C-alpha positions as CSV (number, residue, x, y, z in Angstrom):
1,M,37.4,6.2,-39.3
2,D,37.6,4.2,-42.6
3,K,34.0,5.2,-43.0
4,L,34.5,8.8,-42.5
5,L,37.4,8.5,-44.9
6,E,35.6,6.6,-47.8
7,I,32.6,9.5,-47.5
8,M,35.8,12.1,-47.8
9,T,37.0,10.4,-50.5
10,R,33.8,10.1,-52.1
11,L,32.9,13.7,-51.7
12,R,35.9,15.1,-53.4
13,Q,35.2,13.0,-56.2
14,E,31.3,13.6,-56.4
15,C,30.4,16.8,-54.9
16,P,30.8,20.5,-56.8
17,W,31.6,22.2,-53.7
18,D,33.7,19.7,-51.5
19,S,36.0,18.7,-54.9
20,K,36.8,22.7,-55.2
21,Q,37.9,23.2,-51.8
22,T,41.8,23.8,-51.2
23,H,44.1,23.8,-47.9
24,T,43.4,28.2,-48.1
25,S,39.8,28.0,-48.8
26,L,39.1,25.7,-45.7
27,K,40.7,28.1,-43.3
28,P,38.2,29.8,-42.2
29,Y,36.1,26.8,-41.5
30,L,38.6,25.2,-39.6
31,L,39.1,28.3,-37.4
32,E,35.4,28.2,-37.1
33,E,34.9,24.9,-36.0
34,A,37.4,25.1,-33.1
35,Y,35.7,27.8,-31.7
36,E,32.3,26.0,-32.1
37,V,34.0,23.4,-29.7
38,L,34.8,26.0,-27.6
39,E,31.3,27.1,-27.1
40,A,30.2,23.6,-26.6
41,I,32.6,23.3,-23.7
42,D,31.8,26.8,-22.1
43,S,28.1,25.4,-22.3
44,K,28.9,22.2,-20.6
45,D,27.0,20.7,-23.5
46,N,27.8,17.2,-23.9
47,E,26.0,16.6,-26.9
48,A,27.0,19.6,-28.7
49,M,30.8,19.0,-27.8
50,S,30.3,15.5,-29.6
51,K,28.9,17.1,-32.8
52,E,31.4,19.8,-33.1
53,L,34.4,18.0,-32.2
54,G,32.9,15.5,-35.0
55,D,32.9,18.7,-37.1
56,L,36.4,19.6,-36.3
57,L,37.4,16.0,-36.9
58,L,36.2,16.7,-40.4
59,Q,38.1,19.1,-41.0
60,I,41.4,17.2,-40.3
61,V,40.3,14.5,-42.5
62,F,39.5,17.2,-45.5
63,H,43.1,18.4,-45.2
64,S,44.4,15.0,-45.3
65,E,42.5,13.9,-48.3
66,I,43.6,17.2,-50.1
67,A,47.2,16.3,-49.6
68,A,47.1,12.6,-50.1
69,E,45.7,13.8,-53.9
70,N,48.7,15.6,-54.3
71,N,50.8,12.9,-53.0
72,H,51.8,15.0,-49.8
73,F,50.6,12.9,-46.9
74,D,47.5,11.1,-46.1
75,F,45.4,10.5,-42.7
76,N,47.9,7.4,-41.9
77,D,50.7,9.9,-41.7
78,V,48.7,12.5,-39.6
79,V,47.5,9.7,-37.1
80,Q,51.5,8.2,-36.9
81,N,53.4,11.7,-36.7
82,I,50.8,12.6,-33.5
83,S,51.3,9.0,-31.9
84,T,55.3,9.3,-32.6
85,K,55.3,12.6,-31.1
86,L,53.3,11.4,-27.9
87,I,55.3,8.7,-27.1
88,D,58.6,11.2,-27.7
89,R,57.3,13.7,-25.3
90,H,55.8,11.7,-22.8
91,P,59.3,9.7,-21.6
92,H,58.0,9.1,-17.8
93,V,55.0,7.0,-19.6
94,F,56.6,5.2,-22.5
95,L,60.2,5.3,-21.3
96,D,62.2,5.4,-17.9
97,K,62.4,8.9,-17.5
98,D,61.1,10.5,-14.2
99,L,58.7,13.5,-14.3
100,H,56.5,13.5,-11.2
101,T,54.8,16.9,-11.8
102,A,52.7,18.7,-14.7
103,Q,55.4,21.4,-14.4
104,D,57.9,18.8,-15.1
105,V,55.9,17.2,-17.7
106,Q,55.5,20.6,-19.5
107,E,59.0,21.8,-19.3
108,N,60.3,18.4,-20.8
109,W,57.7,19.0,-23.6
110,E,58.9,22.2,-24.5
111,H,62.5,21.4,-24.1
112,T,61.6,18.6,-26.5
113,K,60.5,20.6,-29.1
114,V,63.7,22.9,-29.0
115,K,66.1,20.0,-29.4
116,N,64.2,17.7,-31.9
117,E,63.0,20.3,-34.1
118,R,66.2,22.4,-33.7
119,R,64.5,25.7,-32.8
120,N,66.5,28.4,-32.6
121,S,64.1,29.8,-29.4
122,I,62.3,28.3,-26.6
123,L,59.5,30.9,-28.0
124,E,59.0,29.6,-31.5
125,G,56.1,27.6,-32.3
126,T,53.5,29.8,-30.9
127,P,51.4,30.8,-34.2
128,K,51.3,34.4,-35.2
129,T,48.1,34.2,-36.4
130,A,46.7,32.9,-32.8
131,P,44.5,35.6,-30.5
132,A,46.7,37.4,-28.9
133,L,45.6,36.8,-25.5
134,L,46.6,33.3,-26.2
135,S,50.1,34.2,-27.6
136,A,51.0,36.0,-24.8
137,Q,49.4,33.0,-22.4
138,R,51.5,30.4,-24.3
139,L,54.4,32.9,-24.3
140,Q,55.0,33.3,-20.7
141,E,54.5,29.5,-20.2
142,K,57.2,28.5,-22.6
143,A,59.8,31.4,-21.1
144,A,58.2,30.0,-17.1
145,T,60.1,26.1,-18.1
146,V,63.6,28.2,-18.0
147,G,63.1,29.7,-15.1
148,F,62.2,33.2,-16.4
149,E,59.3,33.5,-13.7
150,W,58.3,35.0,-10.3
151,D,58.2,32.7,-7.2
152,T,55.5,34.6,-5.8
153,I,52.3,36.2,-7.1
154,A,53.2,39.5,-4.8
155,P,55.2,40.8,-7.7
156,V,52.9,40.1,-10.2
157,F,49.8,42.2,-8.7
158,E,52.9,44.9,-8.3
159,K,54.1,44.5,-12.4
160,V,50.1,45.1,-13.0
161,L,49.7,48.3,-11.1
162,E,53.2,49.4,-12.4
163,E,52.1,49.3,-15.9
164,F,48.4,50.7,-15.2
165,Q,50.7,53.9,-13.8
166,E,52.6,54.0,-16.9
167,F,49.4,54.1,-18.9
168,K,48.0,56.6,-17.1
169,I,51.1,58.8,-17.3
170,E,51.2,58.6,-21.1
171,Y,47.1,59.2,-21.3
172,E,48.4,62.9,-19.2
173,Q,50.3,63.7,-21.7
174,K,48.2,62.9,-24.9
175,N,51.0,60.3,-26.1
176,F,48.8,58.0,-28.1
177,N,52.0,55.6,-29.7
178,K,52.8,54.8,-25.9
179,M,49.4,54.9,-24.7
180,R,49.0,51.9,-26.9
181,Q,52.1,50.2,-26.1
182,E,51.3,50.3,-22.6
183,F,48.0,49.3,-22.6
184,G,49.3,46.2,-24.7
185,D,52.2,45.8,-21.5
186,I,49.0,46.0,-18.9
187,L,47.2,43.3,-21.0
188,F,50.4,41.2,-21.0
189,A,51.0,41.4,-17.4
190,L,47.2,40.9,-16.5
191,V,47.5,37.6,-18.5
192,N,50.3,36.8,-16.1
193,L,48.2,37.3,-13.1
194,G,45.7,35.3,-14.6
195,R,48.4,32.3,-15.4
196,F,49.6,32.7,-11.5
197,L,46.2,31.9,-10.6
198,D,45.2,29.0,-13.4
199,I,42.9,31.5,-14.9
200,N,43.1,31.2,-18.8
201,A,42.9,34.7,-20.0
202,E,41.4,34.0,-23.3
203,D,38.4,31.9,-21.8
204,A,38.0,34.5,-19.3
205,L,37.6,37.3,-21.5
206,R,35.3,35.4,-24.3
207,Q,33.0,34.1,-20.8
208,T,32.7,38.0,-20.3
209,N,31.9,38.9,-23.8
210,N,29.4,36.1,-23.6
211,K,27.6,37.4,-20.2
212,F,28.0,41.2,-22.1
213,V,25.8,39.7,-25.0
214,K,23.5,38.0,-22.8
215,R,23.1,41.1,-20.5
216,F,22.7,43.7,-23.1
217,Q,20.3,41.7,-24.8
218,Y,18.0,41.6,-22.0
219,I,18.0,45.5,-22.2
220,E,17.4,45.5,-25.9
221,K,14.3,43.1,-25.2
222,Q,12.6,45.7,-22.9
223,F,12.8,48.3,-25.6
224,N,11.2,45.7,-28.0
225,N,14.6,45.6,-29.7
226,D,13.7,49.1,-31.1
227,P,17.5,50.7,-31.0
228,S,15.8,54.3,-31.7
229,A,14.2,53.9,-28.2
230,M,17.3,52.6,-26.5
231,K,19.0,55.8,-27.5
232,Q,16.4,58.0,-26.5
233,A,16.4,56.6,-22.9
234,S,18.8,57.9,-20.4
235,L,21.9,56.2,-19.4
236,E,20.3,55.8,-15.6
237,K,17.5,53.9,-17.2
238,L,19.9,51.7,-19.5
239,D,22.0,51.1,-16.6
240,A,19.1,50.3,-14.1
241,I,18.1,47.5,-16.2
242,W,21.5,46.1,-16.9
243,E,21.4,45.9,-13.3
244,E,18.1,43.3,-13.4
245,A,20.1,41.7,-15.9
246,K,23.1,41.2,-13.7
247,N,20.7,39.7,-11.0
248,L,18.9,37.4,-13.1
249,D,22.6,35.9,-13.4
250,D,22.7,35.3,-9.5
């Protein structure tokens, strides 16, 4: 870590690109590196994960160095803050409090944040800029810690079907604004269903997106990556090749 911090300090002093960066200009890179870590995890590539975690760590060091230059905080403050937070939020490990299940730990974590950070709502703390599916999952998890949760999965399934029927009614009435609201309700209900089954909606959809890309690119290869040739083919032909791609996955 000392070597990395020294490198970062020198880059800020001697590199034209690094020296002109700000917290704001680095935002896209921070997000990009986080998603590249997720991609490495999904691909189960340990070597790539090691490299991408390093890239993500660089962003933290970069922001810390900029803050230190302005006498706001430094990397040691960042480490100290998270160390204190981890001890405070794990009293079952570092103190004498009894928390026996993962659910107990999560509830204590969320409730401690409300108390220590003087939040007005247990739902606070979910970034407004986070992906919508991820936000939905976190909001539901937070609400569940105070008992706002069904006891069984049956009503969760029923809620999904209920929201779909409400969407269908608005579709038949051509009420676009209501359709959009009901479509959001369907997604929110599906996130809840996934949560009951320990399925992360954001991860699941990202993996489906990746699967779609892989299969669609297989179709493109059959037409030598010629969009015009694909356009002239029938949907039945494209669908038949899609099925071939699915079988390759299996």
